[in-house]
C-alpha positions in Angstrom: 0.2 0.0 -0.1 1.1 3.4 -0.9 -0.2 6.7 0.5 0.6 9.9 -1.6 -0.6 13.4 -0.7 -1.5 15.1 -4.0 -2.8 18.4 -2.3 -4.0 20.1 0.8 -7.3 18.3 0.3 -6.7 15.4 -1.8 -4.9 11.9 -1.1 -3.9 8.9 -3.4 -3.9 5.4 -2.1 -2.6 2.6 -4.2 -3.6 -0.7 -3.3 -1.5 -3.7 -5.1 -3.2 -7.2 -5.5 -1.4 -8.5 -2.3 -3.3 -5.5 -0.4 -6.4 -6.4 -1.9 -6.1 -10.1 -0.9 -4.8 -9.3 2.6 -7.8 -6.6 3.0 -10.0 -9.2 1.4 -11.5 -6.7 -0.9 -12.9 -7.3 -4.4 -12.7 -4.2 -6.6 -16.2 -5.1 -8.2 -17.9 -5.4 -4.5 -16.1 -2.8 -3.0 -18.3 0.0 -1.6 -19.8 1.2 1.3 -22.9 -0.8 1.0 -20.9 -3.8 1.8 -20.3 -3.8 5.6 -16.7 -5.4 5.2 -15.7 -3.0 2.3 -17.1 0.0 4.5 -14.8 -1.1 7.7 -11.9 -1.5 5.3 -12.6 1.7 3.4 -13.1 3.7 6.6 -9.8 2.6 8.1 -8.0 3.3 4.9 -9.3 6.8 4.9 -8.8 7.2 8.2 -5.1 6.4 8.1 -4.4 8.4 5.0 -5.8 11.6 6.5 -4.1 11.3 9.9 -0.7 10.2 8.5 -1.0 13.3 6.1 -2.2 15.6 8.9 -5.1 16.7 6.9 -8.0 17.7 9.2 -11.5 15.8 8.6 -13.5 17.8 11.0 -16.7 19.4 9.3 -15.5 17.9 5.7 -17.2 16.1 3.2 -15.0 13.0 2.0 -15.4 11.7 -1.6 -13.5 8.5 -2.5 -13.2 7.6 -6.0 -11.8 4.0 -7.1 -10.1 2.9 -10.2 -9.2 -0.3 -11.1 -5.3 -0.9 -11.6 -4.1 -4.3 -12.7 -5.1 -6.5 -10.1 -5.2 -3.7 -7.5 -6.9 -0.3 -7.3 -6.3 3.5 -6.8 -8.4 5.5 -4.4 -8.5 9.4 -4.6 -9.6 10.8 -1.5 -10.8 14.3 -1.8 -12.0 16.5 1.1 -14.4 19.5 0.7 -16.2 21.8 3.2 -19.6 20.6 4.2 -21.0 24.0 3.3 -20.2 23.6 -0.4 -22.9 21.9 -2.0 -21.8 19.7 -4.9 -24.3 17.7 -7.1 -23.1 14.5 -9.5 -25.4 12.8 -11.4 -23.6 9.2 -12.1 -24.6 7.4 -15.4 -23.5 3.7 -15.8 -21.6 3.1 -19.2 -21.8 -0.2 -20.5 -20.7 -3.1 -18.1 -17.2 -1.3 -17.0 -16.6 -0.1 -13.6 -16.6 3.3 -15.1 -18.8 6.2 -14.4 -19.6 9.5 -16.0 -19.9 12.6 -13.8 -22.3 15.1 -15.6 
């Protein structure tokens, strides 16, 4: 696992295939609707933010997952709770790729 800070409010978490196996994560089942994935992702987000001294109080956290080989890359973005952002997600074919409009 590699954690890199991109900016003051963005962190990149890279998980290789061994990390995915150790955490018992499957990219296609990963999400906050699955209790096991939610627990692991919450811990990873907490670790990423605390290790980079990024405050999470009164922040919205957006986590985007992209498949990378047998692993995945998580982009964590934080924004103020007061800011309202609307996303409309459209599923494109049967690939784990989403278009934000």
